[in-house]
Steps between C-alpha positions, in 0.01 A plus 500: 500500500757749383718420802450124462380403151483125575131403503284191520133468412273214596174401330282239671243268340278370781327240280832326430668605827792622288714810495693654216793696633684750281824666599725750330618856517309816422610817332319830514379638167463875459283497187209744485332318209511175696354672807216638285432150367492358853246762608293433188501125570428544872242777506467495881834688501361796301366707795830459685707601196268792420554628855872424546647474149694222331806565718347297785461189284805272495515218245732203541597225259590149614815365338712188530191320630459133572199305623430181690191323627450395858263260675505328837590179314823644353586742780833335584602405144770704326340790315475477123489840330406622156638827364239758405 
């Protein structure tokens, strides 16, 4: 992602057969306090960090993001985005 920071994420709701697609650019954050908070919030990371140290954890922030919804019904319609 450092070489190509353009990203897109897709979240699918099977009940509504709908996707939410988010695109933007990411930037790497080198913030030890933030890394500690991430590990605290996602405790499954603790054994890995205890073994390898915080240097192996890379945190990214999504910026300039926009989102759209997608269904089979509107697949060929022009995309309508909202800024996040």
